[in-house]
C-alpha positions as CSV (number, residue, x, y, z in Angstrom):
1,M,0.0,0.0,0.0
2,M,2.9,2.4,0.8
3,Q,4.5,1.7,-2.6
4,I,1.3,2.6,-4.5
5,Y,1.1,5.8,-2.5
6,K,4.7,6.8,-3.4
7,V,4.1,6.1,-7.1
8,F,0.9,8.1,-7.1
9,K,2.7,11.0,-5.3
10,N,5.5,11.1,-8.0
11,I,2.9,11.1,-10.8
12,V,1.1,14.1,-9.3
13,F,4.4,15.9,-8.9
14,L,5.4,15.4,-12.6
15,F,2.1,16.7,-13.8
16,T,2.0,19.7,-11.6
17,L,5.6,20.9,-12.2
18,P,5.0,22.3,-15.7
19,L,1.9,24.2,-14.5
20,I,3.9,25.8,-11.7
21,L,6.8,26.9,-14.1
22,S,4.3,28.3,-16.6
23,A,2.6,30.4,-14.0
24,Q,5.9,31.7,-12.7
25,K,6.9,32.7,-16.3
26,N,3.7,34.7,-16.8
27,Q,4.2,36.5,-13.5
28,N,7.7,37.5,-14.5
29,D,6.4,38.8,-17.9
30,D,3.8,40.9,-16.1
31,D,6.3,42.4,-13.7
32,L,8.9,43.3,-16.5
33,G,9.4,47.0,-17.0
34,T,11.8,49.6,-18.3
35,Q,13.6,52.4,-16.5
36,E,15.5,55.3,-18.0
37,I,18.7,56.5,-16.2
38,T,20.5,59.7,-17.2
39,V,24.2,59.9,-16.2
40,I,25.8,63.3,-16.1
41,K,29.6,63.4,-16.3
42,T,31.2,66.3,-14.6
43,Y,33.7,68.3,-16.6
44,I,37.3,67.9,-15.5
45,P,39.6,70.5,-17.2
46,N,42.8,69.2,-18.8
47,L,45.9,71.3,-18.2
48,K,47.2,70.4,-21.7
49,N,44.5,72.6,-23.2
50,V,45.6,75.6,-21.2
51,F,48.5,76.4,-23.4
52,K,46.9,75.7,-26.8
53,I,46.6,78.6,-29.2
54,V,43.3,78.7,-30.9
55,Q,43.8,78.9,-34.7
56,T,41.4,80.5,-37.1
57,P,40.4,78.1,-39.8
58,E,41.3,79.2,-43.3
59,L,39.4,78.3,-46.5
60,D,41.0,78.2,-49.9
61,D,39.9,80.8,-52.4
62,S,37.9,78.9,-55.1
63,L,38.5,81.7,-57.6
64,I,42.3,81.4,-57.4
65,N,42.9,77.7,-56.7
66,K,41.9,75.4,-59.4
67,K,40.0,72.3,-58.7
68,Q,42.2,69.1,-58.6
69,K,41.0,66.6,-61.2
70,V,40.6,63.1,-59.8
71,I,41.6,60.4,-62.2
72,Y,40.4,56.9,-61.4
73,T,42.5,53.9,-62.6
74,F,41.3,50.4,-62.6
75,K,43.9,47.6,-62.0
76,P,43.0,44.3,-63.6
77,F,43.4,41.2,-61.6
78,E,43.0,37.5,-62.2
79,A,39.8,36.0,-60.9
80,V,39.4,32.3,-60.1
81,S,36.3,30.8,-61.5
82,T,34.9,27.5,-60.2
83,F,32.5,27.0,-63.2
84,I,33.1,26.2,-66.8
85,P,31.8,29.1,-69.0
86,N,28.3,28.8,-70.5
87,K,27.7,25.5,-68.8
88,A,27.5,26.4,-65.1
89,T,28.9,23.0,-64.1
90,P,31.4,22.9,-61.2
91,L,35.1,22.3,-62.0
92,K,36.8,19.3,-60.4
93,F,39.6,20.5,-58.2
94,K,42.8,18.5,-58.1
95,R,44.7,18.3,-54.8
96,Q,48.3,19.6,-55.3
97,E,51.1,17.2,-54.3
98,L,52.8,18.5,-51.2
99,I,56.6,18.4,-51.3
100,G,57.7,17.6,-47.8
101,F,61.0,18.3,-46.1
102,H,63.0,15.4,-44.7
103,N,65.9,15.5,-42.2
104,S,68.1,13.0,-44.0
105,F,69.2,12.0,-47.5
106,V,71.6,9.7,-49.2
107,S,72.8,10.1,-52.8
108,S,75.1,8.3,-55.2
109,G,76.4,9.0,-58.7
110,I,78.7,7.7,-61.3
111,G,80.3,9.4,-64.4
112,N,83.0,9.3,-67.0
113,K,86.7,9.2,-66.1
114,S,85.9,6.7,-63.3
115,Q,83.9,9.2,-61.3
116,K,82.2,8.1,-58.1
117,S,80.2,10.1,-55.6
118,I,78.5,9.1,-52.4
119,N,76.9,11.4,-49.9
120,F,74.9,10.9,-46.7
121,T,73.6,13.8,-44.7
122,S,71.3,13.9,-41.7
123,M,70.2,16.5,-39.1
124,V,67.9,15.1,-36.4
125,T,66.0,17.1,-33.8
126,M,66.5,15.4,-30.4
127,D,64.2,17.7,-28.4
128,R,63.1,21.3,-28.4
129,F,66.6,22.5,-27.5
130,Q,69.1,20.5,-29.4
131,S,69.8,18.7,-32.8
132,V,72.5,16.4,-33.9
133,G,73.8,15.9,-37.5
134,L,76.1,13.6,-39.5
135,A,77.5,14.2,-43.0
136,M,79.7,11.9,-45.0
137,R,81.0,12.6,-48.5
138,F,83.3,10.5,-50.7
139,N,84.4,11.5,-54.2
140,S,87.0,9.8,-56.5
141,L,88.3,10.5,-60.0
142,G,90.4,8.4,-62.4
143,E,93.8,9.1,-64.0
144,I,94.5,11.9,-66.5
145,P,95.8,10.4,-69.8
146,G,99.4,11.1,-70.7
147,T,100.9,11.6,-67.2
148,I,104.1,9.7,-66.3
149,L,103.2,9.5,-62.6
150,E,99.8,8.4,-61.2
151,S,97.2,11.2,-61.2
152,T,94.1,9.9,-59.5
153,E,92.2,11.8,-56.8
154,K,90.1,10.9,-53.8
155,R,88.5,12.9,-51.0
156,L,86.6,11.8,-47.9
157,T,84.8,14.2,-45.5
158,I,83.1,13.4,-42.3
159,N,81.2,16.0,-40.2
160,L,79.6,15.7,-36.8
161,L,77.3,18.5,-35.9
162,H,75.5,19.6,-32.8
163,Q,73.1,22.5,-32.2
164,Y,71.8,23.8,-28.9
165,K,69.2,26.6,-28.9
166,E,67.4,28.5,-26.1
167,R,65.5,31.7,-26.1
168,N,68.5,33.9,-25.4
169,M,71.5,31.8,-26.6
170,R,72.7,29.3,-29.3
171,I,75.7,26.9,-29.5
172,D,76.9,25.4,-32.8
173,S,79.6,22.7,-32.6
174,D,81.3,21.0,-35.5
175,I,83.9,18.2,-35.6
176,R,85.2,17.8,-39.2
177,Y,87.7,15.3,-40.7
178,D,88.8,16.0,-44.3
179,S,91.2,13.6,-46.1
180,Q,92.4,14.7,-49.6
181,S,94.4,12.3,-51.6
182,H,96.1,13.5,-54.8
183,N,99.4,12.9,-56.6
184,L,102.3,15.1,-57.4
185,Y,102.3,14.3,-61.1
186,G,103.1,17.8,-62.5
187,L,106.4,17.1,-64.3
188,R,107.8,19.4,-66.9
189,D,107.5,18.6,-70.6
190,I,111.0,17.2,-71.2
191,N,112.5,13.9,-72.0
192,W,112.8,12.3,-68.5
193,K,114.7,9.3,-69.9
194,N,117.8,11.5,-70.2
195,I,117.8,12.2,-66.4
196,P,119.3,9.2,-64.6
197,S,118.3,10.4,-61.1
198,F,114.6,10.2,-62.1
199,R,113.2,6.7,-61.5
200,S,109.5,6.8,-62.0
201,S,109.0,3.2,-61.0
202,L,110.4,3.9,-57.5
203,V,108.5,7.2,-56.9
204,N,105.3,7.1,-54.9
205,P,103.7,10.5,-55.9
206,L,100.8,10.1,-53.4
207,Q,100.2,13.1,-51.0
208,R,97.5,12.6,-48.5
209,L,96.5,15.8,-46.6
210,N,94.5,15.2,-43.5
211,Y,92.6,18.1,-41.8
212,L,90.9,17.6,-38.4
213,S,89.1,20.6,-37.0
214,V,87.0,21.1,-33.9
215,K,84.8,24.3,-33.8
216,S,82.4,25.7,-31.3
217,K,80.4,28.9,-31.8
218,W,78.5,30.5,-28.9
219,Q,76.0,33.3,-29.3
220,W,74.0,35.3,-26.8
221,Y,71.1,37.6,-27.8
222,E,70.5,39.6,-24.6
223,S,74.0,39.9,-23.1
224,V,77.0,42.1,-23.2
225,L,79.0,39.1,-24.3
226,S,77.5,38.6,-27.7
227,K,79.7,35.9,-29.3
228,M,82.6,33.5,-28.5
229,N,84.3,31.1,-30.9
230,F,86.7,28.2,-30.2
231,N,88.7,26.7,-33.1
232,T,91.3,23.9,-33.2
233,Y,93.0,22.5,-36.3
234,I,95.3,19.6,-36.7
235,T,96.9,19.0,-40.1
236,S,99.2,16.1,-41.2
237,D,100.4,14.7,-44.5
238,S,102.2,11.7,-46.1
239,F,105.7,13.2,-45.4
240,D,105.4,13.3,-41.5
241,S,104.5,17.0,-41.4
242,T,102.2,18.3,-38.6
243,E,100.6,21.6,-37.7
244,H,98.5,22.6,-34.7
245,I,96.4,25.7,-34.7
246,F,94.4,27.0,-31.7
247,S,92.3,30.2,-31.7
248,I,89.7,31.8,-29.4
249,N,87.9,35.1,-29.9
250,A,84.9,36.9,-28.4
251,L,82.7,39.9,-29.1
252,F,81.5,42.2,-26.3
253,R,78.9,44.8,-27.4
254,I,78.4,47.5,-24.8
255,P,75.8,50.3,-25.0
256,F,77.6,53.7,-25.2
257,L,76.3,57.2,-25.8
258,G,73.1,55.9,-27.4
259,N,75.1,53.6,-29.7
260,Y,77.4,50.7,-29.2
261,L,81.0,50.0,-28.4
262,D,82.4,46.7,-29.7
263,L,85.4,45.0,-28.0
264,T,86.8,42.0,-29.9
265,P,89.7,40.1,-28.3
266,N,91.4,37.3,-30.2
267,F,94.2,34.9,-29.5
268,E,95.8,32.6,-32.1
269,L,98.6,30.0,-31.8
270,I,100.3,28.1,-34.6
271,N,102.9,25.4,-34.4
272,S,104.2,24.0,-37.7
273,N,106.8,21.1,-38.0
274,F,108.4,19.8,-41.1
275,K,110.7,16.8,-41.4
276,S,113.5,18.7,-43.3
277,D,114.3,21.9,-45.2
278,Y,114.4,21.5,-49.0
279,F,117.9,22.9,-49.4
280,T,119.6,22.0,-46.1
281,D,117.9,18.7,-45.1
282,L,117.6,20.0,-41.5
283,P,114.3,19.8,-39.5
284,I,112.4,23.0,-39.4
285,D,109.6,24.2,-37.2
286,F,107.8,27.5,-36.7
287,K,105.9,28.8,-33.6
288,N,103.9,32.0,-33.8
289,A,101.3,33.5,-31.5
290,L,99.2,36.6,-32.1
291,T,97.1,38.5,-29.6
292,Q,94.7,41.0,-31.0
293,L,92.3,43.5,-29.5
294,Q,89.9,45.5,-31.7
295,I,87.9,48.4,-30.3
296,K,85.1,49.9,-32.5
297,F,82.5,52.6,-31.9
298,L,79.4,52.0,-34.0
299,N,77.0,54.8,-34.9
300,F,74.1,53.7,-37.1
301,G,71.7,56.5,-38.2
302,K,68.9,56.8,-40.8
303,K,71.3,58.2,-43.4
304,F,74.8,58.4,-42.0
305,N,76.6,55.4,-40.6
306,F,80.2,55.2,-39.4
307,V,82.5,52.8,-37.5
308,L,85.6,54.2,-35.8
309,G,88.1,52.0,-34.1
310,V,91.6,50.7,-33.5
311,N,93.3,47.3,-34.0
312,G,96.1,46.3,-31.8
313,F,98.3,43.2,-32.4
314,Y,101.0,41.7,-30.3
315,L,103.1,39.1,-32.2
316,I,104.9,36.6,-30.0
317,D,107.9,35.3,-31.8
318,E,111.7,35.8,-31.7
319,Q,111.3,39.6,-31.7
320,N,107.9,40.1,-29.8
321,Q,106.5,43.0,-31.9
322,F,103.6,45.3,-31.3
323,F,101.4,46.9,-34.0
324,V,98.5,49.3,-33.9
325,Y,96.3,50.2,-36.9
326,P,93.3,52.5,-37.3
327,K,89.9,51.3,-38.5
328,L,87.2,53.5,-40.3
329,E,84.0,52.6,-42.0
330,V,81.7,55.4,-43.3
331,S,78.6,55.1,-45.5
332,Y,75.8,57.6,-46.4
333,K,72.2,56.8,-47.6
334,S,70.6,59.3,-50.0
335,I,67.0,60.4,-49.6
336,N,65.6,57.6,-51.7
337,S,68.3,55.2,-50.4
338,K,69.1,54.0,-53.9
339,I,72.7,55.0,-53.8
340,V,75.0,54.4,-50.8
341,P,78.6,55.6,-51.1
342,F,81.1,54.2,-48.7
343,I,84.8,54.4,-47.6
344,D,86.7,51.8,-45.6
345,Y,90.2,52.0,-44.2
346,E,92.1,49.6,-41.9
347,G,95.3,47.8,-41.3
348,G,96.0,44.3,-40.0
349,Y,98.2,41.4,-39.2
350,K,97.6,37.8,-39.9
351,L,99.4,34.5,-39.3
352,N,100.0,32.2,-42.3
353,S,100.0,28.5,-41.9
354,Y,100.6,25.2,-43.8
355,T,96.9,24.5,-43.5
356,S,95.9,27.7,-45.4
357,F,98.6,27.4,-48.0
358,S,97.8,23.7,-48.8
359,L,94.1,24.4,-49.1
360,E,94.9,27.1,-51.7
361,N,97.5,25.1,-53.5
362,P,97.5,21.3,-52.8
363,Y,100.8,20.9,-54.5
364,V,102.9,22.8,-52.0
365,A,106.0,20.9,-50.6
366,P,106.1,20.2,-46.9
367,V,109.1,22.4,-46.5
368,L,107.4,25.8,-46.2
369,N,108.9,28.9,-44.6
370,I,105.9,30.2,-42.5
371,Q,106.0,33.9,-42.0
372,P,103.1,36.3,-41.0
373,T,101.7,38.9,-43.4
374,E,101.3,42.6,-42.4
375,V,98.7,44.8,-44.1
376,N,100.0,48.4,-43.8
377,H,97.1,50.0,-45.6
378,N,93.8,48.7,-46.9
379,L,91.6,51.4,-48.5
380,N,88.3,50.9,-50.3
381,I,86.2,53.6,-51.8
382,G,83.0,52.9,-53.7
383,F,79.2,52.8,-53.7
384,N,76.3,50.4,-53.7
385,L,73.3,51.0,-56.0
386,F,69.7,49.7,-55.5
387,P,68.0,50.8,-58.7
388,S,65.0,48.5,-58.3
389,S,63.7,45.8,-56.1
390,G,65.8,42.7,-56.2
391,L,68.8,44.4,-58.0
392,T,72.0,45.4,-56.2
393,L,75.1,46.9,-57.9
394,K,78.5,47.5,-56.4
395,M,81.6,49.2,-57.6
396,S,84.8,50.1,-55.6
397,A,88.4,51.0,-56.0
398,S,91.1,49.5,-53.7
399,Y,94.6,50.2,-52.6
400,I,96.4,47.7,-50.4
401,E,100.0,47.6,-49.2
402,Y,101.5,44.3,-47.9
403,N,104.6,43.4,-46.0
404,N,105.5,39.7,-46.5
405,F,103.0,39.0,-49.3
406,G,103.1,35.3,-50.0
407,M,103.6,33.9,-53.6
408,F,103.9,30.4,-54.9
409,V,107.0,29.5,-56.8
410,R,108.1,26.0,-58.1
411,L,111.0,24.4,-56.4
412,P,114.1,23.3,-58.5
413,Y,114.7,19.6,-59.4
414,D,116.9,17.8,-56.9
415,N,119.4,15.4,-58.5
416,F,119.7,13.7,-55.1
417,N,116.0,13.3,-54.6
418,N,116.0,9.8,-53.1
419,D,112.9,9.1,-55.1
420,I,110.9,11.5,-52.9
421,A,107.9,12.7,-54.8
422,F,108.1,16.5,-54.1
423,R,111.8,16.7,-55.0
424,L,111.3,16.3,-58.7
425,G,110.7,20.0,-59.6
426,N,106.9,19.4,-59.4
427,S,106.1,21.1,-56.0
428,Y,105.8,24.7,-54.8
429,R,107.3,26.7,-52.0
430,V,106.2,30.2,-50.7
431,I,108.3,33.3,-50.9
432,Y,107.5,36.7,-49.5
433,D,108.0,40.3,-50.6
434,Q,106.6,43.8,-50.2
435,V,103.7,44.2,-52.6
436,E,101.3,47.0,-53.6
437,K,97.9,46.0,-54.9
438,K,95.7,48.6,-56.8
439,G,92.5,47.8,-58.7
440,L,88.8,47.9,-59.3
441,S,86.0,45.5,-58.4
442,S,82.4,45.5,-59.5
443,G,79.4,43.2,-59.6
444,F,75.7,42.8,-59.2
445,I,73.1,40.5,-57.5
446,L,69.8,40.0,-59.3
447,Q,67.1,38.3,-57.2
448,L,64.3,37.5,-59.6
449,K,62.1,35.1,-57.6
450,E,62.4,32.9,-54.5
451,F,64.7,30.4,-56.3
452,N,65.9,32.5,-59.2
453,K,69.1,34.4,-58.6
454,V,72.1,35.6,-60.7
455,S,75.3,37.2,-59.3
456,L,78.5,38.5,-61.0
457,D,81.8,39.6,-59.5
458,I,84.6,41.1,-61.5
459,N,88.0,42.0,-59.9
460,Y,91.0,43.6,-61.6
461,Y,94.2,44.3,-59.7
462,D,97.6,45.5,-60.6
463,Y,100.4,44.1,-58.4
464,T,103.8,45.8,-58.0
465,R,106.7,44.3,-56.1
466,K,109.3,46.3,-54.3
467,N,112.1,45.2,-56.7
468,N,109.7,45.4,-59.8
469,E,109.8,41.6,-60.3
470,P,106.6,39.8,-61.2
471,V,104.2,38.7,-58.5
472,W,104.4,35.0,-59.3
473,N,101.3,32.8,-59.9
474,T,98.9,35.6,-59.1
475,P,96.2,36.5,-61.7
476,S,95.3,40.1,-62.3
477,L,91.7,39.6,-63.5
478,T,89.1,37.2,-62.0
479,I,85.5,36.8,-62.9
480,D,82.9,34.8,-61.1
481,L,79.3,34.2,-62.4
482,E,76.7,32.2,-60.6
483,G,73.0,31.5,-61.0
484,N,70.1,29.5,-59.6
485,F,66.8,28.9,-61.4
486,K,63.6,27.0,-60.7
487,L,62.1,25.7,-63.9
488,G,58.5,24.7,-63.2
489,R,57.7,23.0,-59.9
490,K,60.2,20.2,-59.9
491,I,63.2,21.1,-62.0
492,F,66.1,23.2,-60.5
493,F,69.1,24.4,-62.4
494,N,72.3,26.1,-61.1
495,F,75.6,27.0,-62.6
496,S,78.9,28.8,-61.9
497,T,81.6,30.1,-64.2
498,N,85.1,31.1,-63.1
499,Y,87.8,32.9,-65.1
500,F,91.3,34.0,-64.0
501,S,93.8,35.6,-66.4
502,S,97.3,34.5,-67.3
503,R,100.1,34.4,-64.7
504,E,103.8,34.8,-64.6
505,I,105.7,31.8,-63.3
506,K,109.3,31.0,-62.4
507,N,110.9,27.7,-63.6
508,Y,114.2,26.4,-62.5
509,L,116.3,24.7,-65.2
510,I,117.4,21.2,-64.5
511,S,121.2,21.0,-64.2
512,S,123.8,18.5,-63.1
513,G,125.1,20.8,-60.3
514,E,124.3,20.8,-56.7
515,L,120.9,21.9,-55.4
516,S,120.8,25.7,-54.9
517,E,118.1,28.2,-54.2
518,G,119.7,30.7,-56.6
519,G,120.2,28.2,-59.5
520,P,119.5,29.1,-63.1
521,S,115.8,29.8,-63.9
522,Q,113.6,31.3,-66.5
523,R,110.5,33.4,-66.6
524,E,107.4,31.9,-68.3
525,S,103.7,32.8,-68.7
526,I,100.8,30.4,-68.6
527,G,97.4,31.1,-70.2
528,S,94.1,32.0,-68.7
529,V,91.6,29.4,-67.3
530,I,87.9,29.3,-67.9
531,Y,86.0,26.8,-65.8
532,A,82.2,26.1,-65.7
533,N,80.1,23.7,-63.7
534,S,76.4,23.1,-63.8
535,S,73.8,20.8,-62.2
536,L,70.2,19.9,-63.1
537,T,67.9,18.4,-60.5
538,W,64.5,16.8,-61.1
539,K,62.4,16.3,-58.0
540,I,60.5,13.1,-58.9
541,N,58.5,13.3,-55.7
542,S,58.9,14.2,-52.1
543,E,61.4,11.4,-51.6
544,W,63.4,10.9,-54.8
545,D,65.5,13.2,-56.9
546,L,67.4,12.6,-60.1
547,F,70.4,14.9,-60.8
548,Y,73.0,15.5,-63.5
549,R,76.3,17.4,-63.1
550,N,78.7,18.7,-65.7
551,N,82.2,20.2,-65.3
552,I,84.1,21.6,-68.3
553,Y,87.3,23.6,-68.9
554,F,87.5,25.8,-72.0
555,G,90.9,26.0,-73.7
556,D,94.2,24.1,-73.4
557,V,95.1,25.3,-69.9
558,T,92.9,23.5,-67.3
559,S,94.7,24.3,-64.0
560,R,96.0,27.4,-62.2
561,W,99.3,25.5,-61.4
562,A,101.7,24.9,-64.3
563,Y,102.2,21.4,-65.6
564,Y,99.2,20.2,-63.6
565,Q,96.0,19.3,-65.4
566,N,92.3,18.7,-64.7
567,Q,89.9,16.5,-66.7
568,P,88.7,18.8,-69.6
569,Q,85.1,17.6,-69.2
570,L,83.3,15.5,-66.6
571,N,79.7,14.2,-66.6
572,L,78.0,12.6,-63.7
573,I,74.4,11.3,-63.1
574,G,73.0,10.2,-59.8
575,I,70.0,9.7,-57.6
576,R,69.0,11.0,-54.2
577,Y,66.7,9.5,-51.7
578,K,65.3,11.6,-48.8
579,F,63.9,10.2,-45.6
580,D,63.3,10.9,-41.9
581,I,65.2,9.6,-38.9
582,N,63.3,10.0,-35.6
583,F,64.3,9.1,-32.0
């Protein structure tokens, strides 16, 4: 009986609840009214209006001033239609293929003259702060026809990379190993059968240059200490030569008088060791250390910019010398900023090394006399032009005066060579002299679109030695032309062309006498070199690329260094596969 009563009570409650809510709503509607409230804001005088001078408005005289005619122009634009004309049927949209970006790729190619190329590169993000990378490259090239000694080339490069990024700092570290294997095959064009001390079957012409470098770059965005770099280089070769280089530098940027004051300390230490001197057969070694402090005051305005500073160098060697040079940079922007004239003047001091000389000329002998180079005056006057968007022109005149300017000169033939490859008159040494360098440089950069760019650099310099002798193996005119183009959506083309003019060289005559630095020699001239390389890449899809490379030399001279040659034309075709590596 109690259960029936509870059920009946719930039914009554459910039926009466809507009636109660409806009545309540009607009562609220009857009680709803409106009220009008007027808010009057009191006036608070502003002291800024006290000193205002009331100006009487002036109207232009319509009888004197002519009415300005308004001309309306209509600019056409391309409209996208989703219907076929006269049929009113919707078009079928095709989804465009997205070309994704991958963090790794591997490529391989083969070509004529026994070319082989293998490349693996990867840069993987570990977390939001750091990334690690690995790059390995291997290239090989077959022999050049007609050489007495072997003339093959090989190169292996391994890079380990690490990046660390935060909001206010960044660290880039790099460990690089570069092994370059080539042969000292550049013998003179004579009948070597008439020289009994030359035994080609016993000579091993291989020269393997090994470069190991450890670099670390630190950068802070919100600190007085802006940058700091640590660099270490270790170089060795096939003839027991070694060189160690250590350098550290930093950049302090201090706010000063509304501008900035830059302090750049630098320390560099070089230790070079060679097994023996070329003429005395005695071991030789060079130790040089250079301490530098550069102070610059930077003033950057809307039109006028200048940098004023001083460079101090302390050379730690047998004499412990101290040098001070001024530094000046001035530029001015015109009203429309399309022409910017500038003038730069500075002096400097730099340490030379077996590493830098061998990278410029791989056929140097491991018997170098390592001396620092002093730049007494370095003056540049010119202007930059910006005639239109994407086009930049530059022209400047230069005057530079050197002490101990380095030049490459071939070594004489050694009749007591002991079958050592670099003692056959086929290697180079470095000599120094006081040189003046005067000339002009010009060029332009044309940025057409995102991937389309063309640049040209032309440099002409006149070199004068203190004793009016030629500046050996140094071209007066150099031209560099480069370009990148995107043809359609999947084809990319890039090229570069290099030209350097004829050079004066010094050749020692082969004699039966003893080896002497002042032996008989003759002056010769070798022709100019024109070199071009190009590559064409077809992006098949987001993962696969097909590429073609071409290298060609125009003319009979194919190398900057006398009696050395390069393959006149090389063609290589390869494929690249892109993928992702995730941890």
